[in-house]
N, CA, C and O atoms as a GROMACS GRO file, in nm:
protein
  508
    1GLN      N    1  -2.035  -1.154   0.526
    1GLN     CA    2  -1.911  -1.227   0.551
    1GLN      C    3  -1.853  -1.272   0.418
    1GLN      O    4  -1.920  -1.336   0.336
    2VAL      N    5  -1.726  -1.237   0.397
    2VAL     CA    6  -1.658  -1.270   0.272
    2VAL      C    7  -1.569  -1.391   0.294
    2VAL      O    8  -1.496  -1.398   0.393
    3GLN      N    9  -1.574  -1.486   0.202
    3GLN     CA   10  -1.482  -1.598   0.202
    3GLN      C   11  -1.382  -1.580   0.088
    3GLN      O   12  -1.418  -1.543  -0.023
    4LEU      N   13  -1.256  -1.608   0.118
    4LEU     CA   14  -1.149  -1.587   0.021
    4LEU      C   15  -1.070  -1.716   0.006
    4LEU      O   16  -1.036  -1.782   0.105
    5VAL      N   17  -1.039  -1.752  -0.118
    5VAL     CA   18  -0.962  -1.872  -0.144
    5VAL      C   19  -0.852  -1.838  -0.244
    5VAL      O   20  -0.880  -1.798  -0.357
    6GLU      N   21  -0.728  -1.856  -0.202
    6GLU     CA   22  -0.613  -1.829  -0.288
    6GLU      C   23  -0.573  -1.955  -0.366
    6GLU      O   24  -0.600  -2.067  -0.324
    7SER      N   25  -0.509  -1.931  -0.479
    7SER     CA   26  -0.453  -2.039  -0.558
    7SER      C   27  -0.339  -1.983  -0.642
    7SER      O   28  -0.323  -1.861  -0.656
    8GLY      N   29  -0.260  -2.073  -0.700
    8GLY     CA   30  -0.156  -2.031  -0.792
    8GLY      C   31  -0.015  -2.034  -0.739
    8GLY      O   32   0.080  -2.006  -0.813
    9GLY      N   33   0.002  -2.066  -0.611
    9GLY     CA   34   0.136  -2.073  -0.556
    9GLY      C   35   0.212  -2.193  -0.611
    9GLY      O   36   0.156  -2.280  -0.678
   10GLY      N   37   0.341  -2.195  -0.581
   10GLY     CA   38   0.423  -2.307  -0.627
   10GLY      C   39   0.570  -2.276  -0.615
   10GLY      O   40   0.611  -2.181  -0.548
   11LEU      N   41   0.648  -2.359  -0.681
   11LEU     CA   42   0.793  -2.346  -0.680
   11LEU      C   43   0.839  -2.286  -0.813
   11LEU      O   44   0.798  -2.331  -0.920
   12VAL      N   45   0.923  -2.184  -0.804
   12VAL     CA   46   0.972  -2.117  -0.924
   12VAL      C   47   1.118  -2.079  -0.903
   12VAL      O   48   1.161  -2.059  -0.789
   13GLN      N   49   1.192  -2.068  -1.010
   13GLN     CA   50   1.332  -2.029  -1.000
   13GLN      C   51   1.345  -1.876  -0.991
   13GLN      O   52   1.255  -1.802  -1.029
   14THR      N   53   1.457  -1.834  -0.940
   14THR     CA   54   1.487  -1.691  -0.936
   14THR      C   55   1.473  -1.630  -1.074
   14THR      O   56   1.522  -1.683  -1.174
   15GLY      N   57   1.404  -1.516  -1.079
   15GLY     CA   58   1.379  -1.448  -1.205
   15GLY      C   59   1.251  -1.490  -1.274
   15GLY      O   60   1.210  -1.429  -1.373
   16GLY      N   61   1.188  -1.593  -1.223
   16GLY     CA   62   1.065  -1.642  -1.283
   16GLY      C   63   0.942  -1.563  -1.241
   16GLY      O   64   0.952  -1.463  -1.171
   17SER      N   65   0.828  -1.610  -1.287
   17SER     CA   66   0.701  -1.542  -1.262
   17SER      C   67   0.596  -1.640  -1.211
   17SER      O   68   0.599  -1.760  -1.241
   18LEU      N   69   0.504  -1.586  -1.135
   18LEU     CA   70   0.385  -1.659  -1.090
   18LEU      C   71   0.268  -1.563  -1.086
   18LEU      O   72   0.286  -1.443  -1.067
   19ARG      N   73   0.150  -1.617  -1.106
   19ARG     CA   74   0.030  -1.537  -1.088
   19ARG      C   75  -0.057  -1.604  -0.982
   19ARG      O   76  -0.098  -1.719  -0.996
   20LEU      N   77  -0.083  -1.530  -0.876
   20LEU     CA   78  -0.172  -1.577  -0.772
   20LEU      C   79  -0.314  -1.528  -0.799
   20LEU      O   80  -0.335  -1.418  -0.850
   21SER      N   81  -0.410  -1.611  -0.764
   21SER     CA   82  -0.550  -1.575  -0.779
   21SER      C   83  -0.620  -1.585  -0.643
   21SER      O   84  -0.581  -1.664  -0.557
   22CYS      N   85  -0.722  -1.504  -0.628
   22CYS     CA   86  -0.803  -1.508  -0.506
   22CYS      C   87  -0.949  -1.497  -0.546
   22CYS      O   88  -0.990  -1.397  -0.605
   23ALA      N   89  -1.025  -1.599  -0.513
   23ALA     CA   90  -1.168  -1.600  -0.542
   23ALA      C   91  -1.245  -1.559  -0.418
   23ALA      O   92  -1.224  -1.613  -0.309
   24ALA      N   93  -1.335  -1.463  -0.435
   24ALA     CA   94  -1.415  -1.413  -0.323
   24ALA      C   95  -1.560  -1.455  -0.340
   24ALA      O   96  -1.612  -1.463  -0.451
   25SER      N   97  -1.624  -1.480  -0.227
   25SER     CA   98  -1.767  -1.514  -0.228
   25SER      C   99  -1.830  -1.467  -0.099
   25SER      O  100  -1.762  -1.445   0.001
   26GLY      N  101  -1.961  -1.451  -0.102
   26GLY     CA  102  -2.034  -1.420   0.020
   26GLY      C  103  -2.054  -1.273   0.048
   26GLY      O  104  -2.108  -1.239   0.154
   27GLY      N  105  -2.013  -1.186  -0.040
   27GLY     CA  106  -2.033  -1.044  -0.016
   27GLY      C  107  -2.038  -0.969  -0.148
   27GLY      O  108  -2.024  -1.028  -0.255
   28THR      N  109  -2.059  -0.838  -0.140
   28THR     CA  110  -2.056  -0.755  -0.260
   28THR      C  111  -1.910  -0.716  -0.284
   28THR      O  112  -1.856  -0.627  -0.218
   29PHE      N  113  -1.850  -0.784  -0.378
   29PHE     CA  114  -1.704  -0.775  -0.395
   29PHE      C  115  -1.657  -0.632  -0.416
   29PHE      O  116  -1.553  -0.593  -0.364
   30SER      N  117  -1.732  -0.555  -0.490
   30SER     CA  118  -1.690  -0.419  -0.522
   30SER      C  119  -1.696  -0.325  -0.401
   30SER      O  120  -1.656  -0.209  -0.413
   31ASN      N  121  -1.743  -0.371  -0.288
   31ASN     CA  122  -1.742  -0.290  -0.166
   31ASN      C  123  -1.611  -0.302  -0.087
   31ASN      O  124  -1.592  -0.236   0.015
   32TYR      N  125  -1.522  -0.389  -0.136
   32TYR     CA  126  -1.403  -0.422  -0.060
   32TYR      C  127  -1.275  -0.378  -0.131
   32TYR      O  128  -1.254  -0.407  -0.248
   33ALA      N  129  -1.191  -0.308  -0.056
   33ALA     CA  130  -1.052  -0.296  -0.100
   33ALA      C  131  -0.988  -0.433  -0.078
   33ALA      O  132  -1.017  -0.501   0.020
   34MET      N  133  -0.902  -0.472  -0.170
   34MET     CA  134  -0.839  -0.603  -0.163
   34MET      C  135  -0.689  -0.589  -0.150
   34MET      O  136  -0.627  -0.502  -0.212
   35GLY      N  137  -0.632  -0.676  -0.070
   35GLY     CA  138  -0.488  -0.671  -0.049
   35GLY      C  139  -0.425  -0.808  -0.056
   35GLY      O  140  -0.491  -0.911  -0.041
   36TRP      N  141  -0.296  -0.806  -0.079
   36TRP     CA  142  -0.215  -0.927  -0.068
   36TRP      C  143  -0.108  -0.901   0.038
   36TRP      O  144  -0.046  -0.794   0.045
   37PHE      N  145  -0.088  -1.002   0.120
   37PHE     CA  146   0.016  -1.000   0.223
   37PHE      C  147   0.097  -1.128   0.212
   37PHE      O  148   0.056  -1.223   0.145
   38ARG      N  149   0.210  -1.130   0.277
   38ARG     CA  150   0.289  -1.251   0.282
   38ARG      C  151   0.351  -1.266   0.421
   38ARG      O  152   0.369  -1.169   0.494
   39GLN      N  153   0.381  -1.389   0.453
   39GLN     CA  154   0.436  -1.415   0.586
   39GLN      C  155   0.532  -1.532   0.582
   39GLN      O  156   0.507  -1.635   0.520
   40VAL      N  157   0.643  -1.512   0.651
   40VAL     CA  158   0.743  -1.615   0.674
   40VAL      C  159   0.730  -1.656   0.820
   40VAL      O  160   0.710  -1.569   0.905
   41PRO      N  161   0.742  -1.783   0.852
   41PRO     CA  162   0.729  -1.826   0.993
   41PRO      C  163   0.820  -1.746   1.085
   41PRO      O  164   0.939  -1.728   1.060
   42GLY      N  165   0.760  -1.697   1.193
   42GLY     CA  166   0.837  -1.622   1.291
   42GLY      C  167   0.846  -1.474   1.263
   42GLY      O  168   0.905  -1.398   1.341
   43GLN      N  169   0.789  -1.432   1.151
   43GLN     CA  170   0.795  -1.290   1.116
   43GLN      C  171   0.654  -1.232   1.104
   43GLN      O  172   0.554  -1.303   1.092
   44GLU      N  173   0.650  -1.098   1.108
   44GLU     CA  174   0.524  -1.025   1.095
   44GLU      C  175   0.470  -1.041   0.953
   44GLU      O  176   0.545  -1.054   0.856
   45ARG      N  177   0.337  -1.041   0.943
   45ARG     CA  178   0.274  -1.046   0.811
   45ARG      C  179   0.305  -0.915   0.738
   45ARG      O  180   0.286  -0.806   0.792
   46GLU      N  181   0.352  -0.927   0.615
   46GLU     CA  182   0.403  -0.813   0.539
   46GLU      C  183   0.308  -0.773   0.426
   46GLU      O  184   0.259  -0.857   0.351
   47PHE      N  185   0.285  -0.643   0.415
   47PHE     CA  186   0.202  -0.589   0.307
   47PHE      C  187   0.273  -0.607   0.173
   47PHE      O  188   0.392  -0.579   0.161
   48VAL      N  189   0.198  -0.653   0.073
   48VAL     CA  190   0.253  -0.677  -0.060
   48VAL      C  191   0.190  -0.584  -0.163
   48VAL      O  192   0.260  -0.529  -0.248
   49ALA      N  193   0.058  -0.566  -0.156
   49ALA     CA  194  -0.011  -0.481  -0.253
   49ALA      C  195  -0.154  -0.460  -0.208
   49ALA      O  196  -0.212  -0.541  -0.136
   50GLU      N  197  -0.211  -0.349  -0.254
   50GLU     CA  198  -0.353  -0.323  -0.232
   50GLU      C  199  -0.412  -0.264  -0.358
   50GLU      O  200  -0.344  -0.195  -0.435
   51ILE      N  201  -0.540  -0.292  -0.380
   51ILE     CA  202  -0.612  -0.235  -0.493
   51ILE      C  203  -0.744  -0.179  -0.443
   51ILE      O  204  -0.810  -0.237  -0.357
   52SER      N  205  -0.782  -0.066  -0.500
   52SER     CA  206  -0.905   0.000  -0.459
   52SER      C  207  -1.027  -0.079  -0.505
   52SER      O  208  -1.016  -0.173  -0.584
   53ARG      N  209  -1.141  -0.040  -0.455
   53ARG     CA  210  -1.265  -0.109  -0.486
   53ARG      C  211  -1.293  -0.117  -0.635
   53ARG      O  212  -1.339  -0.220  -0.685
   54ASN      N  213  -1.265  -0.009  -0.706
   54ASN     CA  214  -1.296  -0.007  -0.849
   54ASN      C  215  -1.176  -0.048  -0.934
   54ASN      O  216  -1.185  -0.049  -1.057
   55GLY      N  217  -1.066  -0.081  -0.870
   55GLY     CA  218  -0.949  -0.130  -0.944
   55GLY      C  219  -0.863  -0.022  -1.006
   55GLY      O  220  -0.767  -0.053  -1.076
   56VAL      N  221  -0.896   0.104  -0.981
   56VAL     CA  222  -0.822   0.212  -1.048
   56VAL      C  223  -0.691   0.242  -0.975
   56VAL      O  224  -0.589   0.270  -1.039
   57MET      N  225  -0.693   0.237  -0.844
   57MET     CA  226  -0.573   0.272  -0.766
   57MET      C  227  -0.509   0.148  -0.707
   57MET      O  228  -0.576   0.053  -0.666
   58THR      N  229  -0.376   0.151  -0.703
   58THR     CA  230  -0.300   0.043  -0.641
   58THR      C  231  -0.191   0.102  -0.553
   58THR      O  232  -0.152   0.218  -0.568
   59ALA      N  233  -0.143   0.022  -0.461
   59ALA     CA  234  -0.035   0.064  -0.372
   59ALA      C  235   0.058  -0.054  -0.347
   59ALA      O  236   0.014  -0.168  -0.331
   60TYR      N  237   0.188  -0.023  -0.345
   60TYR     CA  238   0.290  -0.125  -0.325
   60TYR      C  239   0.399  -0.071  -0.232
   60TYR      O  240   0.427   0.049  -0.231
   61PRO      N  241   0.458  -0.158  -0.154
   61PRO     CA  242   0.578  -0.116  -0.080
   61PRO      C  243   0.698  -0.121  -0.174
   61PRO      O  244   0.689  -0.173  -0.285
   62ASP      N  245   0.809  -0.068  -0.130
   62ASP     CA  246   0.928  -0.066  -0.215
   62ASP      C  247   0.975  -0.208  -0.252
   62ASP      O  248   1.033  -0.228  -0.358
   63SER      N  249   0.949  -0.303  -0.164
   63SER     CA  250   0.999  -0.439  -0.188
   63SER      C  251   0.932  -0.508  -0.307
   63SER      O  252   0.989  -0.601  -0.364
   64THR      N  253   0.813  -0.463  -0.345
   64THR     CA  254   0.742  -0.528  -0.455
   64THR      C  255   0.712  -0.433  -0.572
   64THR      O  256   0.673  -0.478  -0.680
   65LYS      N  257   0.730  -0.306  -0.551
   65LYS     CA  258   0.700  -0.208  -0.656
   65LYS      C  259   0.785  -0.233  -0.780
   65LYS      O  260   0.906  -0.252  -0.770
   66GLY      N  261   0.720  -0.234  -0.895
   66GLY     CA  262   0.789  -0.256  -1.021
   66GLY      C  263   0.803  -0.402  -1.060
   66GLY      O  264   0.834  -0.433  -1.175
   67ARG      N  265   0.780  -0.492  -0.966
   67ARG     CA  266   0.788  -0.636  -0.996
   67ARG      C  267   0.652  -0.705  -0.985
   67ARG      O  268   0.622  -0.799  -1.060
   68PHE      N  269   0.570  -0.659  -0.891
   68PHE     CA  270   0.439  -0.719  -0.868
   68PHE      C  271   0.330  -0.626  -0.918
   68PHE      O  272   0.342  -0.504  -0.913
   69THR      N  273   0.222  -0.686  -0.966
   69THR     CA  274   0.105  -0.610  -1.011
   69THR      C  275  -0.021  -0.674  -0.956
   69THR      O  276  -0.045  -0.793  -0.975
   70ILE      N  277  -0.101  -0.593  -0.888
   70ILE     CA  278  -0.230  -0.640  -0.839
   70ILE      C  279  -0.338  -0.589  -0.933
   70ILE      O  280  -0.335  -0.473  -0.976
   71PHE      N  281  -0.434  -0.674  -0.964
   71PHE     CA  282  -0.548  -0.631  -1.044
   71PHE      C  283  -0.668  -0.716  -1.006
   71PHE      O  284  -0.655  -0.822  -0.945
   72ARG      N  285  -0.786  -0.667  -1.043
   72ARG     CA  286  -0.908  -0.734  -1.003
   72ARG      C  287  -1.009  -0.735  -1.116
   72ARG      O  288  -1.003  -0.654  -1.208
   73ASP      N  289  -1.101  -0.830  -1.106
   73ASP     CA  290  -1.212  -0.840  -1.199
   73ASP      C  291  -1.339  -0.845  -1.114
   73ASP      O  292  -1.375  -0.951  -1.062
   74ASN      N  293  -1.406  -0.734  -1.101
   74ASN     CA  294  -1.523  -0.729  -1.014
   74ASN      C  295  -1.640  -0.812  -1.068
   74ASN      O  296  -1.725  -0.856  -0.991
   75ALA      N  297  -1.643  -0.831  -1.197
   75ALA     CA  298  -1.751  -0.913  -1.255
   75ALA      C  299  -1.735  -1.060  -1.217
   75ALA      O  300  -1.833  -1.134  -1.210
   76LYS      N  301  -1.611  -1.101  -1.192
   76LYS     CA  302  -1.583  -1.241  -1.158
   76LYS      C  303  -1.551  -1.260  -1.010
   76LYS      O  304  -1.526  -1.373  -0.967
   77ASN      N  305  -1.552  -1.152  -0.932
   77ASN     CA  306  -1.517  -1.159  -0.790
   77ASN      C  307  -1.377  -1.218  -0.768
   77ASN      O  308  -1.356  -1.303  -0.682
   78MET      N  309  -1.284  -1.170  -0.847
   78MET     CA  310  -1.148  -1.221  -0.843
   78MET      C  311  -1.048  -1.106  -0.826
   78MET      O  312  -1.067  -0.996  -0.878
   79VAL      N  313  -0.942  -1.136  -0.753
   79VAL     CA  314  -0.827  -1.047  -0.747
   79VAL      C  315  -0.703  -1.130  -0.773
   79VAL      O  316  -0.696  -1.247  -0.735
   80TYR      N  317  -0.606  -1.069  -0.838
   80TYR     CA  318  -0.487  -1.141  -0.882
   80TYR      C  319  -0.361  -1.067  -0.837
   80TYR      O  320  -0.362  -0.947  -0.809
   81LEU      N  321  -0.253  -1.142  -0.830
   81LEU     CA  322  -0.123  -1.084  -0.804
   81LEU      C  323  -0.025  -1.144  -0.903
   81LEU      O  324   0.012  -1.260  -0.893
   82GLN      N  325   0.016  -1.063  -1.000
   82GLN     CA  326   0.117  -1.105  -1.096
   82GLN      C  327   0.254  -1.072  -1.038
   82GLN      O  328   0.284  -0.957  -1.008
   83MET      N  329   0.336  -1.175  -1.023
   83MET     CA  330   0.468  -1.157  -0.962
   83MET      C  331   0.575  -1.190  -1.065
   83MET      O  332   0.582  -1.303  -1.114
   84ASN      N  333   0.656  -1.093  -1.098
   84ASN     CA  334   0.765  -1.110  -1.194
   84ASN      C  335   0.900  -1.088  -1.127
   84ASN      O  336   0.908  -1.033  -1.017
   85SER      N  337   1.004  -1.132  -1.193
   85SER     CA  338   1.141  -1.114  -1.142
   85SER      C  339   1.151  -1.160  -0.997
   85SER      O  340   1.204  -1.088  -0.912
   86LEU      N  341   1.102  -1.277  -0.971
   86LEU     CA  342   1.097  -1.327  -0.834
   86LEU      C  343   1.236  -1.352  -0.778
   86LEU      O  344   1.329  -1.392  -0.849
   87LYS      N  345   1.247  -1.328  -0.648
   87LYS     CA  346   1.373  -1.344  -0.577
   87LYS      C  347   1.352  -1.446  -0.463
   87LYS      O  348   1.239  -1.468  -0.420
   88PRO      N  349   1.459  -1.506  -0.415
   88PRO     CA  350   1.445  -1.599  -0.302
   88PRO      C  351   1.378  -1.534  -0.180
   88PRO      O  352   1.306  -1.601  -0.106
   89GLU      N  353   1.401  -1.406  -0.159
   89GLU     CA  354   1.340  -1.338  -0.045
   89GLU      C  355   1.190  -1.317  -0.061
   89GLU      O  356   1.124  -1.271   0.032
   90ASP      N  357   1.134  -1.350  -0.177
   90ASP     CA  358   0.989  -1.346  -0.195
   90ASP      C  359   0.923  -1.474  -0.145
   90ASP      O  360   0.801  -1.483  -0.140
   91THR      N  361   1.004  -1.571  -0.108
   91THR     CA  362   0.949  -1.697  -0.056
   91THR      C  363   0.869  -1.672   0.071
   91THR      O  364   0.919  -1.613   0.167
   92ALA      N  365   0.743  -1.717   0.071
   92ALA     CA  366   0.654  -1.693   0.184
   92ALA      C  367   0.519  -1.758   0.154
   92ALA      O  368   0.494  -1.806   0.043
   93THR      N  369   0.434  -1.758   0.255
   93THR     CA  370   0.294  -1.789   0.233
   93THR      C  371   0.222  -1.658   0.200
   93THR      O  372   0.234  -1.560   0.273
   94TYR      N  373   0.148  -1.658   0.090
   94TYR     CA  374   0.081  -1.537   0.044
   94TYR      C  375  -0.068  -1.545   0.076
   94TYR      O  376  -0.134  -1.646   0.050
   95TYR      N  377  -0.118  -1.436   0.132
   95TYR     CA  378  -0.257  -1.430   0.176
   95TYR      C  379  -0.331  -1.319   0.102
   95TYR      O  380  -0.279  -1.210   0.080
   96CYS      N  381  -0.452  -1.350   0.066
   96CYS     CA  382  -0.546  -1.252   0.013
   96CYS      C  383  -0.630  -1.198   0.128
   96CYS      O  384  -0.666  -1.272   0.219
   97ALA      N  385  -0.660  -1.068   0.124
   97ALA     CA  386  -0.737  -1.007   0.232
   97ALA      C  387  -0.836  -0.906   0.177
   97ALA      O  388  -0.814  -0.847   0.071
   98ALA      N  389  -0.945  -0.887   0.250
   98ALA     CA  390  -1.050  -0.794   0.208
   98ALA      C  391  -1.086  -0.702   0.323
   98ALA      O  392  -1.089  -0.743   0.439
   99ASP      N  393  -1.114  -0.578   0.290
   99ASP     CA  394  -1.155  -0.479   0.389
   99ASP      C  395  -1.266  -0.394   0.329
   99ASP      O  396  -1.248  -0.330   0.225
  100GLN      N  397  -1.381  -0.394   0.395
  100GLN     CA  398  -1.493  -0.314   0.346
  100GLN      C  399  -1.469  -0.168   0.380
  100GLN      O  400  -1.459  -0.132   0.497
  101VAL      N  401  -1.459  -0.084   0.277
  101VAL     CA  402  -1.428   0.058   0.295
  101VAL      C  403  -1.520   0.143   0.210
  101VAL      O  404  -1.572   0.097   0.108
  102PRO      N  405  -1.543   0.269   0.252
  102PRO     CA  406  -1.633   0.356   0.175
  102PRO      C  407  -1.563   0.432   0.063
  102PRO      O  408  -1.629   0.498  -0.018
  103TRP      N  409  -1.431   0.426   0.058
  103TRP     CA  410  -1.357   0.510  -0.036
  103TRP      C  411  -1.300   0.430  -0.153
  103TRP      O  412  -1.289   0.308  -0.150
  104GLN      N  413  -1.263   0.508  -0.258
  104GLN     CA  414  -1.199   0.447  -0.375
  104GLN      C  415  -1.051   0.484  -0.371
  104GLN      O  416  -1.003   0.564  -0.452
  105LEU      N  417  -0.980   0.424  -0.277
  105LEU     CA  418  -0.838   0.453  -0.259
  105LEU      C  419  -0.762   0.324  -0.242
  105LEU      O  420  -0.820   0.219  -0.214
  106ALA      N  421  -0.631   0.331  -0.260
  106ALA     CA  422  -0.542   0.220  -0.227
  106ALA      C  423  -0.422   0.279  -0.154
  106ALA      O  424  -0.357   0.371  -0.203
  107VAL      N  425  -0.394   0.226  -0.038
  107VAL     CA  426  -0.284   0.277   0.043
  107VAL      C  427  -0.210   0.161   0.107
  107VAL      O  428  -0.261   0.049   0.113
  108ILE      N  429  -0.090   0.189   0.152
  108ILE     CA  430  -0.013   0.089   0.225
  108ILE      C  431  -0.066   0.082   0.367
  108ILE      O  432  -0.067   0.181   0.440
  109ARG      N  433  -0.111  -0.037   0.407
  109ARG     CA  434  -0.172  -0.052   0.538
  109ARG      C  435  -0.121  -0.177   0.606
  109ARG      O  436  -0.065  -0.266   0.543
  110GLY      N  437  -0.142  -0.182   0.735
  110GLY     CA  438  -0.103  -0.299   0.812
  110GLY      C  439  -0.207  -0.408   0.806
  110GLY      O  440  -0.324  -0.383   0.774
  111TRP      N  441  -0.164  -0.530   0.836
  111TRP     CA  442  -0.254  -0.644   0.822
  111TRP      C  443  -0.371  -0.637   0.920
  111TRP      O  444  -0.476  -0.694   0.893
  112ARG      N  445  -0.354  -0.569   1.030
  112ARG     CA  446  -0.460  -0.562   1.130
  112ARG      C  447  -0.581  -0.482   1.082
  112ARG      O  448  -0.688  -0.489   1.143
  113GLU      N  449  -0.565  -0.407   0.975
  113GLU     CA  450  -0.676  -0.326   0.925
  113GLU      C  451  -0.771  -0.405   0.836
  113GLU      O  452  -0.876  -0.354   0.798
  114TYR      N  453  -0.734  -0.526   0.803
  114TYR     CA  454  -0.818  -0.607   0.715
  114TYR      C  455  -0.908  -0.698   0.797
  114TYR      O  456  -0.869  -0.748   0.903
  115ASP      N  457  -1.028  -0.720   0.746
  115ASP     CA  458  -1.127  -0.796   0.821
  115ASP      C  459  -1.133  -0.944   0.781
  115ASP      O  460  -1.163  -1.029   0.865
  116TYR      N  461  -1.106  -0.974   0.654
  116TYR     CA  462  -1.126  -1.110   0.604
  116TYR      C  463  -0.999  -1.160   0.536
  116TYR      O  464  -0.928  -1.086   0.469
  117TRP      N  465  -0.974  -1.289   0.557
  117TRP     CA  466  -0.849  -1.350   0.510
  117TRP      C  467  -0.874  -1.486   0.448
  117TRP      O  468  -0.962  -1.561   0.490
  118GLY      N  469  -0.792  -1.517   0.347
  118GLY     CA  470  -0.788  -1.651   0.297
  118GLY      C  471  -0.690  -1.735   0.379
  118GLY      O  472  -0.631  -1.687   0.475
  119ARG      N  473  -0.675  -1.860   0.340
  119ARG     CA  474  -0.588  -1.951   0.414
  119ARG      C  475  -0.443  -1.947   0.365
  119ARG      O  476  -0.354  -2.000   0.430
  120GLY      N  477  -0.421  -1.885   0.252
  120GLY     CA  478  -0.285  -1.868   0.204
  120GLY      C  479  -0.245  -1.970   0.099
  120GLY      O  480  -0.303  -2.078   0.089
  121THR      N  481  -0.145  -1.933   0.022
  121THR     CA  482  -0.084  -2.022  -0.076
  121THR      C  483   0.066  -2.003  -0.072
  121THR      O  484   0.115  -1.891  -0.063
  122GLN      N  485   0.138  -2.112  -0.078
  122GLN     CA  486   0.284  -2.107  -0.059
  122GLN      C  487   0.354  -2.073  -0.190
  122GLN      O  488   0.324  -2.129  -0.295
  123VAL      N  489   0.446  -1.980  -0.181
  123VAL     CA  490   0.533  -1.945  -0.293
  123VAL      C  491   0.677  -1.969  -0.250
  123VAL      O  492   0.722  -1.917  -0.148
  124THR      N  493   0.748  -2.048  -0.328
  124THR     CA  494   0.888  -2.078  -0.299
  124THR      C  495   0.972  -2.042  -0.421
  124THR      O  496   0.947  -2.091  -0.531
  125VAL      N  497   1.071  -1.957  -0.399
  125VAL     CA  498   1.160  -1.915  -0.507
  125VAL      C  499   1.297  -1.974  -0.480
  125VAL      O  500   1.360  -1.942  -0.379
  126SER      N  501   1.342  -2.058  -0.569
  126SER     CA  502   1.471  -2.124  -0.550
  126SER      C  503   1.582  -2.041  -0.613
  126SER      O  504   1.563  -1.975  -0.715
  127SER      N  505   1.699  -2.047  -0.549
  127SER     CA  506   1.813  -1.968  -0.599
  127SER      C  507   1.898  -2.049  -0.695
  127SER      O  508   1.998  -1.998  -0.746
   0.00000   0.00000   0.00000
């Protein structure tokens, strides 16, 4: 069982940057593909980024590609989301997620495919 704790959210102006962190414990971190999702009240949880177990492959939807970067440190059991050029539409609660997989791939997937979740951290981008 993996426990995930996000941090780093906050209030930022349009065009600014934030780095989210996710600390994992309770499992073999390198066995898990890691993802970031976000959710606005009343809407479906949205895929933001995924990184493969070894950190070599990443996947992003068009909404975050070129602005967000996911990376991980398997020695520290940490995954990060660097968010640049933030827009008001990026405002949401951001969640870290883990999925135990046998492959070294990163793909765009739905939130239902992930097994473990953090409690989220709020990101607010002011216009």
